[in-house]
C-alpha positions in Angstrom: 43.2 3.0 -83.8 41.8 4.3 -80.5 38.5 2.4 -80.2 37.7 3.9 -76.8 37.8 7.5 -78.1 35.6 6.6 -81.1 33.1 4.8 -78.9 32.9 7.7 -76.5 32.3 10.2 -79.3 29.5 8.1 -80.8 27.8 7.7 -77.4 27.9 11.5 -76.9 26.3 12.1 -80.3 23.5 9.7 -79.4 23.0 11.5 -76.1 22.6 14.8 -78.0 20.2 13.3 -80.4 18.0 12.1 -77.6 18.0 15.4 -75.6 14.8 17.3 -75.0 14.3 21.0 -74.2 13.8 21.6 -70.5 10.7 23.5 -69.2 11.7 27.2 -68.9 8.4 29.2 -69.2 6.7 30.7 -66.2 3.6 32.8 -65.6 4.1 35.8 -63.4 0.8 37.8 -63.9 -2.5 37.8 -65.7 -4.3 41.0 -66.6 -7.1 41.5 -66.2 -7.5 38.9 -63.5 -11.1 38.3 -64.4 -13.4 38.5 -67.4 -16.7 37.2 -68.6 -17.1 34.5 -71.2 -16.8 35.4 -74.8 -14.5 37.7 -76.7 -12.2 39.2 -74.0 -8.6 40.3 -74.2 -6.5 38.8 -71.5 -2.7 39.3 -71.3 -0.6 36.5 -69.8 2.8 37.8 -68.6 5.9 35.8 -67.8 9.0 34.5 -69.7 10.1 31.6 -71.7 7.1 31.8 -74.0 9.3 32.1 -77.2 12.3 29.8 -76.7 15.4 31.1 -78.5 13.4 34.1 -79.8 11.2 31.9 -82.0 7.5 31.0 -81.7 7.0 27.6 -80.1 6.2 24.6 -82.2 3.1 23.9 -80.2 0.9 26.1 -77.8 -2.2 25.4 -75.8 -3.8 27.8 -73.3 -6.7 26.7 -71.0 -8.7 28.3 -68.2 -9.3 25.7 -65.5 -9.2 23.0 -68.2 -11.3 24.8 -70.9 -9.0 25.5 -73.9 -8.9 29.1 -75.0 -6.4 28.9 -77.9 -3.8 26.7 -79.6 -2.7 29.4 -82.0 1.1 29.9 -81.6 0.6 33.4 -83.1 -0.9 34.4 -79.7 2.6 34.4 -78.4 3.4 38.1 -78.7 6.9 37.8 -77.2 9.0 35.7 -74.9 7.2 37.6 -72.1 3.7 37.9 -73.2 0.8 35.8 -74.6 -2.6 37.4 -75.6 -5.8 35.4 -75.6 -9.0 36.9 -76.9 -11.5 34.2 -76.0 -12.9 33.1 -72.7 -14.5 29.7 -73.6 -18.2 29.2 -72.8 -17.2 26.2 -70.7 -14.6 28.1 -68.7 -15.0 28.3 -65.0 -12.9 30.1 -62.4 -9.5 28.4 -61.9 -5.9 28.4 -62.9 -4.7 29.3 -66.4 -2.3 26.7 -67.9 0.1 27.3 -70.7 1.6 24.4 -72.6 4.6 25.2 -74.9 6.3 22.4 -76.7 4.9 19.9 -74.2 6.0 21.8 -71.1 3.5 23.4 -68.7 3.3 26.6 -66.7 0.5 27.6 -64.3 -0.8 31.0 -63.2 0.1 32.0 -59.6 -3.5 33.0 -58.9 -6.8 31.7 -60.2 -8.4 33.5 -63.1 -12.0 34.6 -62.3 -14.7 33.9 -64.8 -17.6 36.2 -64.2 -21.0 36.8 -65.7 -21.9 40.0 -67.5 -23.5 41.3 -64.2 -21.7 44.0 -62.2 -18.6 42.8 -60.4 -16.9 44.8 -57.7 -13.1 44.4 -57.5 -12.4 47.0 -54.8 -13.8 49.9 -52.8 -12.3 52.7 -50.8 -12.2 53.5 -47.9 -12.8 50.1 -46.5 -13.9 51.4 -43.1 -15.9 54.3 -41.8 -19.1 55.3 -40.1 -22.4 57.0 -40.9 -22.2 59.3 -43.9 -18.8 58.0 -45.0 -18.5 58.4 -48.8 -17.3 55.2 -50.5 -16.2 54.7 -54.1 -16.8 51.1 -55.4 -14.8 50.0 -58.4 -15.2 47.0 -60.7 -16.6 46.1 -64.1 -20.0 45.9 -65.8 -21.5 48.6 -63.6 -23.4 50.2 -66.6 -24.0 47.0 -68.6 -25.1 45.3 -65.4 -27.4 48.3 -64.6 -26.0 48.8 -61.1 -28.3 51.3 -59.3 -27.2 51.4 -55.7 -25.1 49.7 -53.0 -26.2 48.1 -49.7 -24.0 48.2 -46.6 -24.4 44.9 -44.8 -28.0 44.7 -45.9 -28.8 48.4 -45.5 -29.2 50.6 -48.6 -26.8 53.5 -48.9 -27.9 56.9 -47.8 -29.2 59.1 -50.5 -27.6 62.5 -50.7 -27.5 65.3 -53.2 -24.4 63.8 -54.8 -24.9 60.0 -54.1 -25.5 57.4 -55.2 -23.9 58.2 -58.6 -22.7 55.8 -61.3 -19.5 57.3 -62.4 -18.7 54.8 -65.2 -18.9 51.1 -66.1 -16.2 50.7 -63.6 -17.1 53.0 -60.7 -20.0 54.0 -58.4 -20.0 56.5 -55.4 -22.3 56.0 -52.4 -22.8 57.2 -48.8 -22.8 54.9 -45.8 -26.3 54.8 -44.3 -27.3 55.7 -40.7 -26.5 52.9 -38.2 -24.2 51.3 -40.7 -22.6 48.1 -39.5 -19.6 46.0 -40.6 -20.3 43.7 -43.5 -20.0 43.2 -47.2 -21.2 45.7 -49.8 -23.8 44.5 -52.4 -24.1 46.0 -55.9 -27.8 46.3 -56.5 -28.8 45.7 -60.2 -31.8 47.0 -61.9 -32.4 43.5 -63.1 -33.1 42.2 -59.6 -31.4 40.3 -56.8 -30.2 37.5 -59.1 -28.0 40.1 -60.8 -26.7 41.6 -57.5 -23.1 41.1 -56.5 -21.7 40.9 -53.0 -18.1 41.9 -52.2 -17.9 38.8 -50.1 -17.4 37.0 -53.4 -14.6 39.3 -54.4 -11.3 37.3 -54.7 -9.4 40.0 -56.5 -8.6 42.1 -53.4 -9.0 41.8 -49.7 -11.7 44.5 -49.7 -14.6 42.2 -49.0 -16.2 44.0 -46.0 -16.8 47.6 -45.1 -15.8 48.0 -41.5 -17.4 50.1 -38.7 -15.9 50.6 -35.3 -16.6 47.5 -33.1 -18.5 47.9 -29.8 -18.9 45.5 -26.8 -22.2 45.6 -25.1 -22.0 42.5 -22.9 -20.2 39.2 -22.2 -21.0 36.0 -20.4 -19.9 34.5 -18.1 -18.9 37.5 -16.1 -16.0 35.6 -14.5 -14.0 32.5 -15.2 -10.8 30.6 -15.3 -8.2 29.7 -17.9 -9.9 28.0 -20.9 -13.2 29.5 -20.0 -15.2 30.2 -23.2 -16.6 33.7 -23.0 -19.4 34.8 -25.3 -18.9 38.5 -26.2 -21.8 40.3 -27.7 -21.9 43.7 -29.5 -21.7 45.0 -33.0 -19.3 45.2 -35.9 -17.2 42.2 -34.9 -16.6 41.1 -38.4 -12.8 40.7 -39.0 -11.9 41.8 -35.5 -8.2 41.3 -35.4 -7.6 40.4 -31.7 -9.3 39.8 -28.4 -7.6 40.4 -25.1 -8.4 40.1 -21.4 -6.6 42.9 -19.7 -4.0 43.1 -22.4 -3.4 39.3 -22.6 -4.4 37.7 -25.9 -7.2 35.3 -25.7 -6.1 31.7 -26.1 -8.3 31.6 -29.2 -11.3 33.4 -30.5 -14.0 32.7 -33.1 -16.1 35.4 -34.7 -19.5 33.7 -34.9 -21.1 36.6 -36.6 -21.1 40.4 -36.7 -22.5 40.5 -33.1 -20.9 37.5 -31.4 -17.4 36.4 -30.6 -16.5 33.3 -28.7 -13.1 33.8 -26.9 -11.2 31.4 -24.7 -9.4 32.8 -21.6 -5.7 32.4 -21.4 -3.8 31.3 -18.3 -2.1 34.5 -17.4 -5.1 36.7 -17.4 -6.0 39.1 -14.5 -9.3 40.8 -13.7 -9.6 43.5 -16.4 -11.9 44.7 -19.3 -12.2 42.7 -22.5 -10.7 44.5 -25.4 -11.2 43.7 -29.1 -9.0 45.2 -31.8 -10.5 46.5 -35.0 -9.9 44.9 -38.3 -6.5 45.2 -39.8 -6.0 48.2 -42.1 -8.4 50.3 -40.1 -7.6 53.1 -37.6 -10.4 52.5 -35.2 -9.7 52.5 -31.5 -10.0 49.2 -29.7 -13.4 48.4 -28.2 -13.6 47.9 -24.4 -16.1 46.0 -22.4 -18.3 48.1 -20.1 -17.3 45.9 -17.1 -14.2 43.8 -16.1 -14.0 40.2 -16.7 -13.3 38.7 -13.3 -10.6 36.1 -13.2 -11.4 33.3 -10.7 -8.6 31.8 -8.8 -7.3 28.6 -10.5 -4.9 25.9 -9.4 -3.1 24.1 -12.2 -0.7 22.2 -9.9 1.2 22.5 -6.7 4.6 21.2 -5.5 5.6 19.3 -3.5 2.7 16.9 -3.1 3.4 16.3 0.6 5.4 17.6 3.5 5.5 18.5 7.1 4.5 21.9 8.6 6.6 24.8 7.3 7.1 23.1 3.9 7.2 25.7 1.2 4.5 25.0 -1.4 4.5 26.5 -4.9 1.1 26.9 -6.6 1.0 27.3 -10.4 -2.3 28.7 -11.6 -4.1 31.8 -12.5 -5.9 34.7 -10.8 -3.9 34.0 -7.7 -3.3 37.7 -6.8 -6.9 39.0 -6.9 -7.0 39.9 -3.2 -4.8 42.2 -1.1 -2.5 41.7 0.6 -2.8 38.0 -0.2 -5.5 35.5 -0.9 -7.0 33.3 1.8 -5.4 29.8 1.7 -6.2 26.7 3.7 -4.7 23.3 3.7 -7.1 20.8 5.1 -8.2 22.4 8.4 -5.2 24.8 8.7 -5.1 28.4 7.6 -1.9 29.7 5.8 -0.3 32.7 7.5 3.1 32.9 5.8 3.3 33.9 2.1 6.2 34.3 -0.3 5.6 35.1 -4.0 2.2 36.4 -4.9 1.4 36.9 -8.6 -1.3 36.0 -11.1 0.2 32.7 -12.0 2.4 31.8 -9.0 1.7 31.7 -5.3 4.1 30.4 -2.6 3.4 29.9 1.1 4.5 27.8 4.1 2.4 24.9 5.5 1.0 26.0 8.8 1.3 24.0 12.0 -2.5 23.6 12.0 -2.7 22.1 8.5 -4.1 18.6 7.9 -4.0 16.4 4.9 -6.6 17.7 2.5 -7.3 19.9 -0.4 -5.6 23.3 -0.8 -8.3 26.0 -1.1 -7.5 29.5 -2.4 -10.1 32.3 -2.0 -9.8 35.7 -3.6 -12.3 38.6 -4.0 -13.6 36.8 -7.1 -14.2 33.4 -5.7 -12.6 30.2 -4.4 -10.9 27.2 -5.9 -9.8 23.9 -4.3 -7.1 21.7 -5.7 -8.1 18.4 -7.4 -5.3 16.6 -5.5 -4.8 16.4 -1.8 -1.7 17.7 0.0 -0.5 15.1 2.4 1.1 15.8 5.8 2.7 13.2 8.1 0.2 11.0 9.7 0.3 10.6 13.5 -1.3 8.0 15.9 -2.5 9.5 19.2 -4.4 6.5 20.6 -6.2 3.2 19.8 -8.7 1.0 21.5 -8.7 -1.7 22.6 -5.0 -1.7 23.5 -4.8 -5.5 23.5 -6.5 -8.4 21.8 -6.1 -11.3 19.5 -6.3 -12.0 15.8 -9.7 -10.7 14.5 -9.9 -7.9 17.1 -11.2 -4.7 15.5 -9.1 -1.8 16.7 -10.3 1.8 16.4 -7.3 4.1 15.7 -7.3 7.8 16.3 -4.8 10.4 15.1 -4.4 12.8 12.2 -3.8 12.8 8.4 -5.2 9.3 7.8 -6.8 10.2 4.5 -6.0 7.8 1.6 -4.1 5.5 4.0 -2.8 2.5 1.9 -1.8 0.1 4.6 -2.1 -0.7 8.3 0.2 -3.2 10.1 0.4 -4.7 13.5 4.0 -5.2 14.4 4.8 -5.5 10.8 2.0 -7.9 9.8 -0.6 -6.3 7.5 -4.1 -5.9 9.0 -6.7 -8.3 7.7 -8.8 -5.4 6.7 -8.9 -1.7 7.4 -11.3 1.2 6.7 -10.5 4.9 6.8 -13.5 6.7 8.3 -12.1 10.2 8.0 -8.8 12.1 8.3 -8.6 11.3 12.0 -10.1 7.9 12.4 -9.7 4.4 11.0 -10.5 0.9 12.1 -8.3 -2.1 11.4 -8.7 -5.9 12.1 -5.7 -7.5 13.8 -4.3 -10.2 11.5 -3.6 -13.9 12.0 -0.2 -14.3 13.6 -0.4 -10.9 15.3 2.1 -10.3 18.0 2.6 -7.5 20.5 4.2 -4.4 18.9 3.5 -1.1 17.4 0.7 -0.2 14.9 1.9 1.5 11.7 -0.2 3.4 9.1 1.1 4.1 5.6 -0.3 7.2 3.8 0.9 8.9 0.6 3.3 10.9 2.8 4.9 7.9 4.3 4.6 5.5 7.3 3.9 6.5 10.9 4.3 4.2 13.9 2.4 4.4 17.2 4.3 5.3 20.3 2.3 2.7 22.3 2.1 -1.0 21.8 -0.8 -3.1 20.8 -0.5 -6.1 23.1 -1.3 -9.8 22.3 -1.4 -12.7 24.7 2.1 -14.3 24.8 2.7 -17.7 23.2 5.4 -20.1 24.2 6.9 -22.0 21.3 9.8 -23.7 23.1 12.1 -23.5 26.0 15.6 -24.9 26.8 16.6 -26.7 28.9 13.3 -28.6 29.4 14.3 -29.8 32.9 16.4 -28.6 35.7 16.7 -27.8 39.4 15.9 -24.6 41.2 18.4 -21.9 40.1 18.4 -23.2 36.5 18.2 -20.4 33.9 15.6 -21.3 31.2 15.6 -19.6 27.8 12.0 -19.2 26.6 11.1 -18.4 23.0 7.7 -17.4 21.6 5.8 -14.2 20.8 4.5 -11.1 22.5 6.9 -11.1 25.5 7.4 -7.3 25.5 6.7 -5.8 28.9 6.0 -9.2 30.4 5.1 -8.8 34.1 5.4 -12.4 35.3 6.9 -15.8 34.5 6.0 -18.9 36.5 6.8 -22.6 36.6 3.8 -24.7 37.4 2.3 -21.7 39.2 5.4 -20.9 41.1 6.8 -17.4 40.2 10.3 -17.5 38.6 13.1 -16.3 41.0 13.8 -13.7 38.3 13.4 -13.1 34.6 14.7 -10.8 31.9 12.8 -10.0 28.6 15.4 -9.9 25.8 12.9 -8.9 23.1 9.4 -9.6 21.9 10.3 -13.3 21.2 12.8 -14.2 23.9 13.2 -14.1 27.6 15.1 -16.0 30.3 13.8 -17.0 33.7 15.4 -18.6 36.7 13.6 -21.5 38.4 12.7 -20.7 42.0 12.9 -22.9 45.0 9.9 -25.1 45.8 9.1 -25.3 42.1 7.5 -28.4 40.9 7.2 -30.0 37.4 4.5 -28.4 35.2 3.7 -25.8 32.5 5.6 -22.6 32.1 3.4 -19.5 31.8 4.3 -15.9 30.7 2.0 -13.0 31.6 2.2 -9.7 29.6 -0.2 -6.8 29.1 -2.0 -8.8 26.4 -2.7 -11.8 28.7 -1.1 -15.0 29.7 0.4 -17.7 27.5 1.3 -21.3 28.7 3.7 -23.8 27.3 2.3 -27.0 25.7 4.7 -29.2 27.6 6.0 -29.4 31.1 9.2 -28.1 32.5 10.5 -31.0 34.6 12.1 -30.3 38.0 15.1 -32.5 38.4 14.8 -34.1 42.0 16.3 -36.8 44.1 14.2 -40.0 44.5 15.1 -41.6 47.8 13.8 -45.0 48.7 14.3 -47.2 51.8 14.0 -51.0 52.1 14.3 -53.3 55.1 15.2 -57.0 55.3 15.3 -59.1 58.4 17.2 -62.4 59.1 16.3 -64.8 60.3 12.5 -64.6 60.3 11.1 -66.2 62.3 13.7 -65.9 65.0 13.9 -67.6 68.4 13.7 -65.3 71.4 17.1 -64.4 72.6 18.6 -65.1 69.3 20.3 -62.5 67.1 18.0 -60.8 64.6 19.7 -58.7 61.8 17.9 -55.8 60.2 19.5 -54.6 56.9 18.3 -51.1 55.8 19.2 -50.0 52.3 18.7 -46.3 51.3 18.9 -45.7 47.5 18.8 -42.5 45.4 17.3 -43.1 42.0 18.0 -39.5 41.0 18.3 -37.8 38.7 20.1 -35.4 41.1 22.0 -36.1 44.3 20.2 -36.3 47.6 21.8 -33.9 50.0 22.1 -34.4 53.8 20.2 -37.7 53.9 18.9 -38.5 57.4 17.7 -41.9 58.6 15.2 -42.6 61.4 15.2 -46.3 62.4 12.5 -47.2 65.0 13.3 -50.6 66.5 10.7 -52.8 68.1 10.3 -52.1 71.8 11.0 -55.8 72.7 14.5 -56.0 71.2 17.8 -55.1 72.5 20.3 -53.5 70.1 23.5 -55.4 70.1 25.4 -53.7 67.2 24.9 -51.1 64.4 26.9 -50.2 61.4 26.5 -48.0 58.2 28.3 -47.9 54.8 28.5 -44.1 54.9 27.8 -41.4 57.4 27.2 -42.0 61.1 24.6 -43.6 63.4 23.4 -42.4 66.8 22.3 -45.5 68.7 21.9 -43.9 72.1 18.1 -44.0 71.9 15.3 -45.7 70.0 14.8 -44.6 67.3 18.3 -45.0 65.9 19.3 -41.8 64.0 21.6 -41.8 61.0 23.3 -38.9 59.3 24.2 -40.4 56.0 25.4 -37.3 54.1 24.9 -37.0 50.4 23.9 -39.9 48.3 24.6 -39.5 44.6 22.3 -40.6 41.8 22.3 -44.4 41.5 24.1 -44.9 44.8 22.9 -46.5 48.1 23.8 -46.5 51.7 23.5 -49.8 53.8 22.7 -49.8 57.5 23.0 -53.0 59.5 21.4 -53.4 62.9 21.7 -56.5 65.1 19.1 -56.9 67.8 18.1 -59.6 70.3 14.3 -60.1 70.7 13.2 -60.3 74.3 9.6 -61.3 73.8 7.8 -63.7 71.5 5.2 -62.6 68.9 5.3 -60.3 65.9 7.6 -57.4 66.2 7.8 -54.4 63.7 10.8 -52.4 62.6 10.3 -49.1 60.7 12.8 -46.9 58.8 12.3 -43.5 57.1 14.6 -41.1 55.3 14.7 -37.4 54.5 16.9 -35.1 52.4 17.4 -31.4 51.9 16.9 -31.9 48.2 13.6 -32.1 46.5 12.3 -35.6 46.5 10.0 -36.5 43.6 8.4 -39.5 45.4 7.9 -39.3 49.1 5.8 -42.5 49.1 8.9 -44.7 49.1 10.8 -42.7 51.8 9.7 -45.1 54.5 9.4 -48.9 55.0 8.7 -51.3 57.8 9.0 -55.0 58.3 7.4 -57.5 60.6 9.4 -60.4 62.2 8.0 -63.4 64.1 9.8 -64.2 67.3 9.4 -67.8 68.5 9.8 -69.0 72.0 12.6 -71.5 72.6 11.6 -75.1 71.4 11.6 -76.8 74.9 9.8 -80.2 75.3 8.0 -81.0 78.4 7.1 -84.7 79.3 4.4 -85.3 82.0 3.5 -88.8 83.4 -0.2 -88.9 83.5 -0.1 -91.7 86.1 -2.9 -93.7 84.5 -3.1 -96.2 81.7 0.7 -95.9 81.4 0.3 -92.7 79.4 2.4 -89.6 79.3 2.1 -86.2 77.7 4.8 -84.6 75.5 4.2 -80.8 75.1 5.9 -77.7 73.7 5.0 -74.0 73.2 1.9 -73.4 71.1 3.7 -70.9 68.7 5.7 -73.9 67.6 2.6 -75.8 66.7 3.9 -76.2 63.2 7.0 -78.0 64.5 7.2 -81.8 64.1 7.7 -84.1 67.0 10.2 -86.9 66.3 11.4 -89.8 68.3 14.5 -92.2 68.3 14.9 -95.4 70.3 18.6 -95.5 70.0 20.6 -92.4 70.3 23.6 -94.1 69.0 21.9 -93.9 65.6 20.6 -90.9 63.8 17.4 -92.5 62.9 14.5 -90.2 63.9 10.9 -90.9 63.1 8.0 -88.6 63.1 5.6 -89.1 65.9 2.2 -90.2 64.8 0.4 -88.8 67.9 -2.3 -86.3 67.5 -1.3 -82.8 68.2 -3.7 -81.0 70.6 -3.4 -77.3 71.2 -4.5 -76.3 74.5 -3.8 -72.8 75.9 -0.2 -72.0 75.3 1.0 -75.5 74.6 0.8 -78.1 72.0 0.8 -81.7 73.3 0.9 -85.3 72.1 -0.2 -88.3 74.3 2.2 -91.2 74.2 2.3 -94.6 76.0 4.9 -95.3 78.6 5.0 -99.0 77.8 7.6 -100.7 75.6 11.0 -99.6 74.3 12.3 -96.3 75.6 11.9 -93.3 73.3 13.9 -90.2 72.9 11.9 -87.1 71.6 12.9 -83.9 69.7 11.2 -81.0 67.8 12.1 -80.1 64.2 11.0 -77.4 61.9 
């Protein structure tokens, strides 16, 4: 057996058993569309009311929720249901039909009315004084309708009007000075039984229209989005408002005499025109005067540029002057124009323009842009032209408005203030160096053609020592246009400024050790340390031997000339002044040559390198006793750092010869032994036997008298031999 097929069949039968009829009914129309409460015949048209040609199992019809019937016999056919009762609780709303649990709703609301008169239409819907109008509706006779008011004014009585034609019609005549507005059915029972067509939802005939008229408007001029109040009559249901043929951006009919309209962007000066209500054949109403379109700037492009830049203005009312509007940019007047239309204006930036607002003037008025047009800034001058950090500099030029930055040689100013488009002040920042001043504006950055000068500073130099002719590289700041470089006050032999931070200078002759200074337009800067001039350091020394020396004996002077550097001593010359009481016996030098023809002795020693010496030896014979002085001095073509040691002198004692003189005093057997007084320090010794070397100091008292020293001795006893020792 095929269990799958049996199971599928059973499942299909269950599905059929559980099926429900789908909703198929629909309401297409209800006639009449209104009725009063109570017994009233109302036909509901549509389809699907009798499924399969049979009355439905269940039926319920309600009006806005109030049930009218549940009798299935009210289903006349598949296309029609008739109800004969408008429930007392019924209110205006949609009719709902429920058939076998499915619902259908009327496309329009059903209107529940009272037993008073009710207007459903009138014709014509527009006109003027004395226009005959037929109003149709229901309950005109039962509601005891007597007349009709046109927007609050009772219809005009004529021989044939007003006339109540039937329970459904009345004919009236529009009164004098009729105005647009609703019609009101006037009941004999009083205002509470009156009916206004403004409550009519059956047709669109709610107002009787009279040709609109404009008497005034305010303001008389404006720009896009200006709200204009238009006054006049018969504005109800006006279909359009235009300004010179351009639809208003929007409009609101406040009442029959007032319209609030918003001006669109592409409006030109022209009358205001309002169009009559739709469905009427009135001519449009025109204002007695033109609405003047004021010039308006929405935007412009580009936002910045130099002279002759083509600017495009987007706006309104831009062509309201012939041959072109007056346009200024800052202080400059535009002379060259391109496109001129209501919404677009193009022109070239004049050479006289400055950064500022764009102003457009037409015959109707003027407008200035809310944004500034920026031209390139320029710096013409500044004062002072030099200074230090903290100096307040007044800068003059053009197009400074909205400057965002000021810099001194690339360093932002401490503060700055824009006084106006041509003047600003800025404070020189810490670390300022000589250089240009720059100003940044919305257009870009401009740089001064002249320099702001700052006193130079010297940070370092290399080498830090040298001789004349040495090239020294100096680094620091603000060297631009330096006018002088000096070493310890001596101008450099030459100098070259490489850039604002570097220069090289050559050490001049006669320069001494000291500070380096650089002078530039901003002042003078000095190094913190000295530049050392490398020099020779000659020194001379003299020794003598022996000292003391006996007259007539050889005396040797040794002169040593030494160079302690740090550079060579060039062309060293020696001057040796000998004592006047000596005779030169010989002379020699370790280098160079000596001229001994005269006193002083002159030596040409040549160059003595650093750390080297030259030795001069002079042998002389003193010719007189006493103190004699020898002096030596040296010179060099090189700089000598210490002239104090370039000369020396030495004193030498010259003794007389040590001769003894023995004089017999011829009395008391005494004798005198004497010798020269300069040798008073010598010791007198005696010996009684020359065959021995036994000498004894004499115990006699030395007496100095005149030029001699003497000792008194006895002439008695053993013979004595005397001598002098030192």
